[in-house]
Phi, psi and omega in degrees: 000320179299321179295320181294319179294326183292342180281346183289134170284166179300322183287321176297317181301317180291324178299320176296322179297316178300317180296322177299330179278358181090007179272134180279131183236159175203162182274146170249160185301147177302129178076010183212186182253345186291135180303143178262008177246163187297320187250018175060226185295344177292342178270002179303142186211161169250009181285111184295330179294318180291320177300315179299318181297318180299308187277341173285330179284331178206092184297342183278355180302137174285162183256126178239146180242131172287125184270166185087151183308133012274359176277188182274160162268146184226126171269119183259110177260108191263166177220124178234174179297328184263007178160175179212171183262011183295321178298318178296319179297316180295325177295318177297322181293317180296330180278359179079019182266353177262099176272182186287114175283156176285339178199150169242126182241122175288136181254159183301335181287345187103357175268204179203160174250131173254118183268131177233166175303135185290149179226188177255024175290169177259163176298156178210159180210137176243108182303135176084351181258347177062033172232138177231160177233130181244117176221230182301132179086014181225184177201163173227151170276139192234166175301146003260037182300157180229141175225128179052039177081000181249141187255143167289119187236140177283119178271324176200157176209154181196154175295129180199140174243018179290151176245168178245130182266096184292324180299318178293321179296317181294322179296324179286314186276336183223071189283001179300140178298138182291138175292147175293128180296144176293136178242120179294145179298138181287141177234157181301130177086354179291140176227150179303139180256143176273114182256012186294344180279345189297317178300322178294320178296317181298324181297340182268357186286138180285162177302136184101341179243357188290317182293317176299318180296319178297317181297316180297312182293321179295325175300317180297318181291320180294320178301324182273356184067028185266086183293325181298319179292325175300318177297318180293324177295321178298318179294318180295320179294321179294318179294332180279351175118357177284146180273164188301316183295320178296318179296313181298317180297316184294316180293319178298320178297319179296321179294320177295319180297317179296321182295327182285350181267000181281172173052050171090358178290160179289145177298150178291156186267062178220046186284344180241147180293147176296140184261131178295150179291155180297330181296335180286346177072026183252150176289163179289114182294333178296315180295322179295316182296319181294329180274358180077021185291341182272359174281149178302135182262149178290158178299145184284348181187181180296144178288128182266130177294125181277149174301132184288138175286152180287155178098169182294146182235031186285343182226129185291336180262119183256142177275000000 
């Protein structure tokens, strides 16, 4: 057993710790945030055999955690050249909305992630405030992953079962009254569509197809008046590498396009998802969606109990 444990890379070892805590993990590309699996966070697992297979095949893979219960909720306080979220975070703290996180993790950008007990809230983003919220339908890259030579590092940790109230935070930081969602005209035989797979599909898009994919998916959500999915799409696009201004412009354009199709106007000509080029080496997302490939798949076999690492395991995030 000792020989087997000695073969583990630091990232594989941490992925096993997260799985032991009940958090679903999956690999992200070496040196980046993009998922290294076909279905992104939908491939998150606690199966130690699958985790071992991923990191034994490529030890440099970064570690990603699927957010939202049973995983953690994460408040992402970002830092960019044109601004940061520290002011927004301090405003939330003064208002008593920052409760005790179980961990604070420094991120390669110079910002940080605050980890809280997971809930069933949805992802969220506030334009211009540089803060995001990752819960159901999202993921974060976690320690000890590295991007551009910089490591995700644990700054502090403590036992805590506190949660973060994103709705209250958004009301404080973005108090503007919410616009009424666009509602597509009802047609005979129309039934509500489940759009929850769209953020996962967007996360799999190769570079060069992400903005087109975001526009197409945002149109579907805007047509349905599904504001929660629009928020999740913004988070998925950000994790895939699109910047905030590009995301905001694309989603706003999709909302305007959807609005122009109401009251008898012709439907927009985006009924099928954009297909990645063959050079990108990606499968056809339309065929995958039709086959149900973006739905969470069942485990391929019984979960095997992994040999326990030595030392205390009271906290899933290790320094």
